[in-house]
N, C-alpha and C positions, 0 to 999 in steps of 0.2 A: 834419551830423555829422562831425567832423574822425577821421581815422585816427590813433589815438596808438601805433599798432604800431612804427613807425619812430622815434619820438622819440628823443632821445639825450641830453637834459640836464632835460628837464621831466617830470615824472611825479606820479601822484595824482589826486586827492586820497587821502591815507592818513590815518587816524586817529590823532591825537596826543591823548594822555590830558591834556597840559598846556594845548593850544591851540586844539583842536576839530579840525576838517578844515583838512589842510595840503596846499598844493600844493609839490612838493619840487623844488628845482633842484639838479643834481649837477654842479658845476663841475671835478671832480677826477677824474684817471683811476683805474679801478677798484683798489682794493686799495692805493693810496698813503696812507702814513700815518706819523706820526713816534712813534706808539705801537703797541705790540702788546698790548693789554689783555687781561689773563686772561679778563674776562668778555665779550668782544665777541662780538655776536648775528652778524655776518659772517664769524666764523672768525679765524683767525691772519692778520696782516698780510702781504701776499704781497710788497709792496715798501717797507722802510723808508727813508724820505727825511726829510730837514730843509730842504730848499731852496725857496723860492718861486717858482714858474714860471707861466707862462701855458699851461696844459693844453690849453685850448681856446679857440677865439675867442669874444672877449666879445659881439661883435656877433650871432654865430650862436647864442648862448644866448638873447639878448634877442629876435631874431626868432622862434625857437621858443616863446617865452614870449608873444609877441603872437599868433601862430597859436592857441595854446592857449586865449588868452582869448576868442576868437572863438565858441567855443562855449557862453559863459557858464554855465560850471560853477561851482555854488555852493563857496565855501569861505571860511574864516576868517582864515587866514594864508599868506604864502609863507616857505618855510623852505629857506634855503640849508644843505644838511647833506651832500650828498655821499656816495661809495661810500669815501671815506676821509676826510681831515682838510681842510675847506673853507678854514681859513687858509692853506694851502698855496698856493692860487690867488693869484697876483700881481695880478689884476686885480679882487680882491674888492671893494675900494672904489667902483670905477666900477660893477661889477655892480649893488652896492646902489643906487646912486643911480639907476642907469637903470631897475631894477625899481619903486622909488618912484614914478617918473613916469608908470608905466603902471597903477597900481593904488592905491587909497586904503585897501587892507587893510594891516594890521603887515607888515613884513619882519623875519624872524628869521634868527639865525645860530646853529646848534648847533656847538659848538666843544670840543675836548678841552682847549684853553686852553693848549696847550705853547708856543705863540709869543707869549703874552701879555707876555713880555719884550722883544718887538720893537716898537719905536717906530711903524714902518709898519703893523704889523698892528694896533696900537690904534687908529691914525688911520683905517685901513679901517672898523675896527669900530664906530666913532663915527657912521657914517651908517645904522646899522640901529636900528629900534625896539626890538628884543628881543635881547639877546645871553645866549646859555646855555652858559656853560662847565662843565666837569665840574671836580670836585676830589675825589679819593676817598682823600686821606691826609693825614696832619699832620707828617710827616718824611719825609726823602729814602729812609731804608730801605724804608719802607711803599709809597712811590710807585714805587719800582723793583720791587717785588714784585707790586704791583697792574698798574701802568700799561706797565711794561717799554719805556721810552722809548728813544730814539734816544740813542745815547752822549752827546753833548755837551749834552744837556737837563739842567738843574739845577734841583731842586724850588724852592730858594729864590729862584730868579730869576723863575719863574713867578708864585709868590706874590706878589712884590715889583711885577712887572708888573701884576697883577690889581688890588694896591691902589690902584695909580697909575690904571690904568684906571677904577676904581669911584669915584674921585673927580673924574674928568674928564667922565664920560659922563652924557649927559643922559637915555637912555633907560631901558629896563627891563632890569635885570642879575638874571637868574635862575641861581642856582648848583645844579647838581645833583649828589649823591653817591652811589656804589654801595655799597650795604653788603653784605658778603661773609661768610658764615659762617665763623668760627673765624680771620678775618683783621683785619677791623675793626668787628667787630659787639659790641664791649664797652663797658663803662661808662668804662673809660681813655681809649679813644679818643674816645667822644663828648665828654668834659670836654674833652681836649685841641683837639678839632676845633672846639667852640665858642669857644675862647681865641683860635684862628687866624682865625675867621669875625668875631670882633669887630673886627678892624684892616680888614674889608672893607665898603664901602658897597654893600650889595646889598638887593634888594627881597623875592625869595623864596629859599625853600630848599626843593629838592625832594629826598625821599628816595627812592632806588631800590633794587631787588633785582633779580637775574639770572632774570627769569621765562621767558626764551627760552634755547635751547641755547647754553651759553657756549664760547668757544675753548678751553677746557682742561676736562677732564672733572673735575676736582678741585674746581672751583668750584662751591659749593652757596648755595642761599637760606638766610638766617637765618632763625631761629625768629621767630614773629609777636611773641613778648615782647621780642626785641631791636629791632624795627623801633617797637614802640610807646615803648620806653625812647629809643631816638634822638631821636622825635619829643619826648617830654618833656622832654629835655636840649637838644636844639638847636631846637625848635620850628618844624619843618620839615613838610612837606605830605607825606604818603605816595603816590607815583605809583600804587601798586597798589590803592590805594583810589578812584581817580578813573576815571570812567567814560570811555569814548570812542565815538565813531562808529564805523559799520562801514566795511570797504574799499569802493572804487570804482574803477572803470575804465571808459573810453570805448571800449576796445577791444572789439570787437563779438565776436570768437571766444573762446569762454569760456576754453579752455585757454591761448591767448595772451594773455588777459588777465590770467590768474593768474601766467604767466612775467613779465609786466611790472611786477608788484606786488613778487614774491619776490627779482626780481633786485636790490633795494635794500632790501627789507623782508621779513624771513622771516614766513610765516604758518603757524599749526598747523591740525590736521584740523578743527577746529571753526569756525575763523576762515574757511576755505576753505569749508566747507558753506554757513554763514552768508550769504558773499558770493555763491556760485552760489544759493541759494535766493531772496535778492533780486532775482537776475536770471532768474528763472523756469526755472532749468536743471533738466532731468528726469533726465538721466543722470549725476549726480553721482558716483555709485560708480564707474563707468567712468572719470570724469576723475581721480579718486583714484588707481585702479590705473594710470592711466596716468603719471600724476605718479611712481609709486612706480617705476616701471619705466624712468625717463628717466635716461639715464646721466649727464646734465648737471645733475641735481638731488640734492642730498643730503638724504635722511629720516633724521632723528634722533629716536629715541625718548628723550624727556626728560620725566620726572614722569608717565610712563604715558600720554602723548599724543605724537603724531607733529607733528614741525615740519618744514617743507620750506624750504629755500633754496638759490639756485645755487652750485655748486660754484667 
């Protein structure tokens, strides 16, 4: 059995309500993004950038993935998602091609879509089996309120780039939109958003809501009636209603296993308990207490349960 404790780029599998069990690939330095979305589950963006760079050596990422595959772990998809915006990785196209040579499972890229106006980004993304861009607004004002982009990014250019990509791309294009109470959870938005979506050739629309602690405290989940109205008008799929598999880690030490997960994917107290139960852990309450006292971990009371994420 391999020791994943020191793995730098590969993690999981983690449960994805859209794709099953996902092996994550993180090619971006922690906290580097060109958005600082008000709903981000990782908190506020620490380094706002909009320049593509080779943050990590592509060969090192591939070699780590090869090592990971040796343990014959079950998974459904390889997801390039990162701890920031993955399209900022300048070797993204090569990375996707190399991953596809090593597995017959689909390779997906989860992106905020900010660089869809860039020809080179669209060319890189064409190599993926599934591309999942976010689109949370229908105009520039709402875009800046929700996504808080890097200054030079323009909403109209993103949409135009997404339109072009959707007509050229032969894989699956799944758009995801985050619905936030009192911001974009009304009928007027849904109707205008539907008009915008009609100009894009996409395969699926996922409707999400901020179920995990967001970057900003004023962000709230919409009412269930609003989600139902969104589904009715937009014809999308509610992510909140999709089932997901549990978390998994090959790291033997229970505490280190949790840390390896929450580094990139926050977990609430019930997810941690379920995860430890499946591992046969007997001192679950002691581990939760240790997490609560760890100065490197942020414990947030959100909707009457505690969520843990790295600071």
